C-alpha positions as CSV (number, residue, x, y, z in Angstrom):
1,X,0.3,0.0,-0.5
2,X,1.4,3.4,-0.9
3,X,0.5,6.7,1.1
4,X,1.1,10.1,0.1
5,X,1.2,11.5,4.0
6,X,1.6,15.3,2.1
7,X,0.2,16.8,-0.8
8,X,-2.5,19.8,-1.1
9,X,-5.8,20.2,-3.0
10,X,-7.0,23.2,-5.2
11,X,-4.9,25.7,-6.7
12,X,-2.4,27.9,-4.7
13,X,-2.2,32.1,-5.6
14,X,1.8,30.9,-5.2
15,X,2.2,27.3,-7.2
16,X,0.2,27.6,-9.4
17,X,-0.1,24.7,-11.8
18,X,-2.1,23.5,-15.0
19,X,-5.1,21.6,-13.5
20,X,-5.3,21.4,-9.7
21,X,-8.7,19.4,-10.5
22,X,-9.3,16.4,-7.9
23,X,-10.1,14.4,-11.3
24,X,-6.3,15.5,-11.8
25,X,-5.2,14.3,-8.7
26,X,-6.7,10.9,-8.7
27,X,-5.0,10.1,-12.0
28,X,-1.4,10.8,-11.1
29,X,-2.3,8.4,-8.2
30,X,-3.6,5.8,-10.3
31,X,-0.3,6.4,-12.6
32,X,1.7,5.9,-9.5
33,X,0.3,3.0,-7.9
34,X,-0.5,5.9,-5.0
35,X,-3.7,3.8,-3.3
36,X,-4.3,7.1,-0.2
37,X,-3.3,10.8,-0.4
38,X,-3.8,12.8,2.6
39,X,-4.2,16.5,1.9
40,X,-2.6,18.2,4.9
41,X,-4.4,22.0,4.4
42,X,-6.1,22.5,1.1
43,X,-5.7,26.0,-0.7
44,X,-8.7,27.4,0.8
45,X,-8.4,26.2,4.2
46,X,-4.8,27.4,4.4
47,X,-5.4,30.7,2.5
48,X,-9.0,32.1,4.7
49,X,-11.3,30.4,3.4
50,X,-12.2,27.1,5.2
51,X,-15.3,26.3,5.1
52,X,-14.7,26.4,0.8
53,X,-11.8,24.2,2.1
54,X,-14.2,21.7,3.9
55,X,-16.5,21.0,1.2
56,X,-13.2,20.6,-1.1
57,X,-12.1,18.4,1.4
58,X,-15.5,16.2,1.4
59,X,-16.1,16.5,-2.6
60,X,-12.5,15.0,-2.7
61,X,-13.2,12.0,-0.4
62,X,-16.7,11.1,-2.1
63,X,-15.3,11.6,-5.6
64,X,-13.1,9.3,-4.9
65,X,-14.1,6.5,-3.1
66,X,-12.7,7.9,0.2
67,X,-9.0,7.9,-1.3
68,X,-8.1,11.6,-0.7
69,X,-8.0,12.7,3.2
70,X,-7.6,15.3,4.9
71,X,-6.5,17.0,7.9
72,X,-8.3,19.9,9.7
73,X,-6.5,23.3,9.8
74,X,-5.8,25.2,13.0
75,X,-5.3,29.2,13.0
76,X,-3.5,30.0,16.3
77,X,-5.1,34.0,16.0
78,X,-8.8,32.4,15.2
79,X,-8.2,30.1,18.5
80,X,-11.7,29.0,20.0
81,X,-13.3,29.6,16.5
82,X,-10.9,27.3,14.7
83,X,-10.7,24.0,17.6
84,X,-14.6,23.7,17.2
85,X,-14.5,24.0,13.2
86,X,-11.7,21.0,13.4
87,X,-13.6,19.6,15.9
88,X,-16.6,19.2,13.3
89,X,-13.8,18.0,10.3
90,X,-12.5,15.5,12.7
91,X,-15.9,13.8,13.1
92,X,-15.7,12.9,9.7
93,X,-14.2,10.0,8.8
94,X,-12.5,12.3,5.5
95,X,-9.8,13.7,8.3
96,X,-7.8,11.8,10.1
97,X,-5.4,14.8,11.3
98,X,-4.8,18.2,12.1
99,X,-2.0,20.9,10.1
100,X,-0.9,24.2,11.8
101,X,1.6,26.2,9.6
102,X,3.3,28.9,12.1
103,X,5.1,30.6,8.6
104,X,1.8,31.5,7.2
105,X,0.4,32.5,11.1
106,X,3.6,34.5,11.9
107,X,3.2,32.5,15.1
108,X,6.2,30.8,16.8
109,X,6.1,27.0,17.0
110,X,6.6,26.9,20.7
111,X,4.3,30.0,21.4
112,X,1.4,29.9,23.6
113,X,-1.3,29.7,21.2
114,X,-0.3,26.3,20.1
115,X,-1.8,24.5,22.7
116,X,-5.3,24.2,21.3
117,X,-4.1,22.1,18.6
118,X,-1.9,19.8,20.1
119,X,-4.9,19.2,22.9
120,X,-7.3,18.6,20.2
121,X,-4.6,16.1,18.3
122,X,-4.1,14.2,22.0
123,X,-8.2,14.4,22.8
124,X,-8.8,12.8,18.8
125,X,-5.7,10.5,18.4
126,X,-4.4,12.2,14.8
127,X,-1.2,12.6,13.7
128,X,0.1,16.4,14.3
129,X,1.1,17.4,10.8
130,X,3.7,20.5,11.1
131,X,5.4,23.1,8.6
132,X,9.1,23.0,9.3
133,X,11.8,24.8,7.3
134,X,14.9,26.2,7.9
135,X,15.3,30.3,8.5
136,X,17.4,32.2,5.3
137,X,18.0,35.4,4.2
138,X,16.1,34.8,1.2
139,X,13.1,33.0,3.1
140,X,13.2,34.8,6.5
141,X,9.5,33.7,7.6
142,X,10.7,30.3,7.7
143,X,11.9,31.1,11.5
144,X,8.6,30.3,12.7
145,X,8.9,26.8,12.3
146,X,12.1,25.2,12.7
147,X,12.2,21.6,13.9
148,X,13.7,22.6,17.2
149,X,11.2,24.8,18.6
150,X,8.7,21.9,18.7
151,X,10.6,20.2,21.7
152,X,8.4,22.3,23.9
153,X,5.4,20.5,22.6
154,X,7.0,17.1,21.8
155,X,7.3,16.9,25.6
156,X,4.1,17.8,26.8
157,X,2.4,15.9,24.7
158,X,4.0,12.5,24.2
159,X,0.9,11.0,23.2
160,X,0.6,13.0,20.2
161,X,2.8,11.9,17.1
162,X,4.0,15.0,15.2
163,X,5.5,14.6,11.3
164,X,7.3,17.2,10.3
165,X,6.5,18.5,7.2
166,X,9.6,18.5,4.6
167,X,11.7,17.5,7.4
168,X,13.4,20.5,8.7
169,X,13.4,21.4,4.3
170,X,17.2,22.6,4.2
171,X,20.0,21.1,5.5
172,X,20.2,22.6,8.6
173,X,17.1,21.8,8.9
174,X,17.3,18.1,8.4
175,X,20.0,17.8,10.8
176,X,17.7,19.4,13.8
177,X,14.6,17.5,12.7
178,X,16.4,14.2,12.6
179,X,18.1,15.2,16.1
180,X,14.3,15.7,17.4
181,X,13.2,12.5,15.9
182,X,15.7,10.7,17.5
183,X,15.7,12.3,20.8
184,X,11.8,11.6,20.9
185,X,9.6,8.5,20.0
186,X,6.6,10.1,18.9
187,X,8.4,12.4,16.4
188,X,8.1,11.8,12.5
189,X,9.7,13.1,9.3
190,X,8.1,13.4,5.2
191,X,9.9,13.9,2.2
192,X,7.7,16.7,0.9
193,X,9.4,19.8,-0.9
194,X,11.5,20.1,-3.0
195,X,15.1,19.7,-1.3
196,X,16.9,17.0,-3.5
197,X,20.1,16.8,-2.3
198,X,22.1,13.0,-2.9
199,X,21.7,10.9,-0.7
200,X,18.9,12.4,2.1
201,X,17.1,9.7,1.9
202,X,19.4,7.3,2.8
203,X,20.9,9.5,5.0
204,X,17.2,10.4,7.2
205,X,17.0,6.2,7.5
206,X,21.0,6.7,9.1
207,X,19.9,9.1,11.5
208,X,16.7,7.7,12.6
209,X,15.6,4.8,11.4
210,X,13.0,3.9,8.1
211,X,10.2,3.9,10.9
212,X,10.3,7.9,11.2
213,X,9.8,8.2,7.5
214,X,6.6,8.9,5.2
215,X,6.7,9.6,2.1
216,X,4.8,12.7,1.1
217,X,4.9,14.2,-2.8
218,X,3.6,18.2,-1.9
219,X,1.1,17.3,-5.0
220,X,0.8,20.3,-7.1
221,X,3.1,22.3,-5.6
222,X,5.6,19.5,-6.4
223,X,5.6,16.3,-9.3
224,X,4.9,13.4,-6.7
225,X,7.1,11.3,-9.3
226,X,10.3,13.5,-8.6
227,X,9.4,12.4,-4.3
228,X,8.7,8.9,-4.8
229,X,12.0,8.7,-7.1
230,X,14.0,9.2,-4.8
231,X,12.7,6.9,-2.3
232,X,12.4,4.2,-5.0
233,X,16.0,4.9,-6.0
234,X,17.4,5.1,-2.5
235,X,20.3,2.5,-1.7
236,X,18.2,1.1,2.1
237,X,16.5,-2.2,2.1
238,X,12.8,-3.3,0.6
239,X,11.5,-3.0,4.3
240,X,12.3,0.0,4.6
241,X,11.0,1.4,1.2
242,X,7.9,-0.4,2.0
243,X,7.7,1.8,5.7
244,X,8.3,4.5,4.0
245,X,5.7,4.5,1.1
246,X,3.1,3.2,2.8
247,X,3.4,1.4,6.3
248,X,4.4,4.2,8.6
249,X,1.2,6.3,7.1
250,X,-1.3,3.5,7.5
251,X,-0.2,3.0,11.2
252,X,-0.4,6.8,12.1
253,X,-3.4,7.8,10.2
254,X,-5.1,4.6,10.9
255,X,-6.0,3.9,8.1
256,X,-6.7,0.1,8.1
């Protein structure tokens, strides 16, 4: 079973694509043999139209026959409202996790305002998918969600499985993400994003173990074939590839 644990539904103004339709998602899934895809925040959800995002997620679930699932989205600036919205979404079988993004909300990952999202993930027993990257001169907004900042909540909520989206994003971020995963059994990393360093998959497996890594495409921001190819071509065991491509996600998102 192959699970794309990090993709996005809908068109984004910052990452346009030719065809962001649900039918196009299903076509690429079928082409690559992906059984289930998990949208970790549709464009409408992330960019300020949460109700439209909810409808898109339900439509994707219906049209795909349950193959396209979604994460509820939490904005710390609208905590009370978003907690109730996320709770309503999690009541539907189409939603299997919670997503938070500090760089868009300009709220540091260790800020008090994230507590409701962690409590909700604990309450529902679902993974918390977080955007993780490393700060740079050309992308200073990433300072809000570097992997090391999550340690406070990882320690406070050991029952919550946290998935570091993009595995830290860049060199120093990868190092910080791997260190956090080695230190805490509830920390995982996904491979989504545009970091194509040679040997990255092998290095992450060596540092944290194949049971801590998930395949994620970042579709349609990224072509899913490029990320899957990194796993298939990696110099790791077949069992490690099975874990990364699907078995870890099946376990974390309780897909079976």
